[in-house]
N, C-alpha and C positions, 0 to 999 in steps of 0.2 A: 723829232721833236725839238722845239726850239725852248730857250731859256724860260719863258713866260708860262709856257705850259707846264715846264718840270717843276718850276716854283708853286704852280696852282696845284698841282699833283700832290707835291709834298705838304703843303699846308693842309689839305683834305684828309691826307695820311695821318697828320700829326692830331689833326680835329679828332678823326676815328678813334686812334689811340687814347686821346685825351679822354673820349668818352666812355671807352672800355675800362680805362683805370678808374674812373669816377665810379662806373658802375660796379666795379670788384671792390673799392673802397666801401661803396653803400651795403654790399653783401656781407662784408668783413665786420661792419659795425654791430654791435649786439642790439637787438631790438628793445625798445625801452619797455617796459612793463605797461599794462593797461591802465588807465587812470582809474581811481576808486571810483566807484558810483556815488553818487550825491546821497547824503543822509535821508532817509525816507522822513516825510511829513508825517509826524506824530499825530496829527489832528483825525485823520480816517480811522487810526486805530483805536483812538480814543473813543469815537464817535459809535465804533462797531461795539465795544465792550460795553458802553453805556447802554446801548439796545440790547445786548444779551442780559444784561443784570435785569432790565426791566422787563423782558420778556420771563424770565425766572419769576421776579415778583408776581408777575400777572399770572402766570401759571399755579403759583402757590395759593394767590387769593381766588382763583378760581376753584381750586381743589377745596379751601376751606368753604367757600359758598356754596359748592355743591353738597359737602358732608352736612352742613347745617340745614340745607333743604330737605335733605334725606331724613334726617331726624326729624324735623318738624312733620313731615309727611308719615314716617312712622308711629309719632306721636299721635296725629290725628286719625289714622287707621287704627291705632290701638283704642282710641276714644270711642270710635264709631264702633267697633267690635264691642268693648266693653257695655256701651250703651244698648246694643242689639241683644248681649247677653242678658243684660238686666231687665229689658223688656220681656224676654223669653221667661226670666224668672219670675216675673210678675204675673205672666198669664199662666204658668204652674201654680203660683203661689195661690190665686184666685181658685183654682181649680181644688186645692189641698182645704181652703176655708171651706168651699161646698161640702166636701167631704167631712170635715169637722162639724159643720153645721148639722148635718144629715145623721151623724153618729150621734150628737147631743140630742137630738129630737127623739131618736129612736131610743135612746138610753132613758129619757125621762119618761116619755109617753109609751114607749112599746111598739110606736106605728111609724110608717116612714113619712116623709114630708107629703103635703097635700098635692105637688105636682108628680107623683108617682116614682120618685127617684130614691132608691134605696142605696145604704151606705155601701152593698157589694157592687152594684153598678158604678157607682162613682169611683170606687178604689180601681175595679177592671179597668175603666178610662185612663187612670193616672198610670197604671202600671203598664199598659199599651205605649204612652208617652214615655215612660222610663226606657223601654227598649228603643227607643227611635234616637233619644239625646239625652243622655244623662249628666246631669250637672252635678258638680261634689256635694254631698249630701242629701240629695232628693230622696234615695230610699230609705235613709235614716230618718230624714223628716217625716215621710208616709208612715213610717212605723211608729215615730212618737206619736202623731195625730191617733192612730189606731190604738196604741195604748192609753191614750190619755182619758178615755171612758170607760177602761176596763174597771169591773167591780160595781160601776154605778147601779147596776139591775138590781142588787141586791140589800141598796139602801131604801128606807121609807121614801116615800115621794117627795115629800118636802127636803129631804136631805140629797135627793137626787137632782132637783133642781139647782140648790146652791152649789154642789160639788160640779155640776156640768158647767155651771157660770164661771165659776174659779178655774176649771180646765179650759173653757173657751178663752178666756183671758190669757192663760199661759201659753196656750197653743197660739194664738195670735201674735203675741210678743216674740214666740219663737221663729214663727214664720217670717216676720218683719225683719228680724236678725239674719235669718238665712238669705232673704233677696239681699239686703244689704252686703253682705259678705260671707258666701258659703265657706269659704275655707276656715275663718276664724269661727263661724257657727260648728263647724265640723269638729273643731279643736274642743270647743266648750262642750259640745255632745260627748265626745268621748271622755271627757273628765268627769262631766256628771254619770256617766255610765260606770266609771271606775268607782266613784267614790259612793254610789248605789250599791255596788257590790260588795265594797266594803262595809258599808253599814249593814246590809243583810248577812254578811258573814259574820259581825259582831253580834247580831241578835241571835244566831243560831248557837254561837258558842255559849251565850249567856243560857 
């Protein structure tokens, strides 16, 4: 091996050793901590928060609107039901008026109406209707009308006609009030019955 080749060999060996030393030095140097991530952009987070708030507000508004719509619908349904019940009361009241008229004719003249409809027949029809759908106070109203001509047959003919006219007016007033408000009419009816019972009891004590 000549001198040039020896010198070249030594240079390559020194270069290899230098590379090994550099690699060891790199391994012995502590790794630097990773760089902190950049601060996030707040704009997307703010947009998401705004959208969430808007969604909550819209949901609340939808609930309020739906609640109002349901209340309006319930009110309309209640009005329709009340109107239907009032029409039914009106139809029943017309039948009660025919009953009152028949009672009056029979009390004054002792005969049935010319159309051959007596009070018992009319009342029987009313009682059948009561069995199907009874509104507040219907039975009491029927009883009041039946009692309105009680005792008229014992009066003179002229007095019977006058008493029957007064009874007819009283009955008509009572029927109208019942059609308008059955519950209130029923309370007044109960109060009249109570006062009448007190008056009768007072006369008996005297």
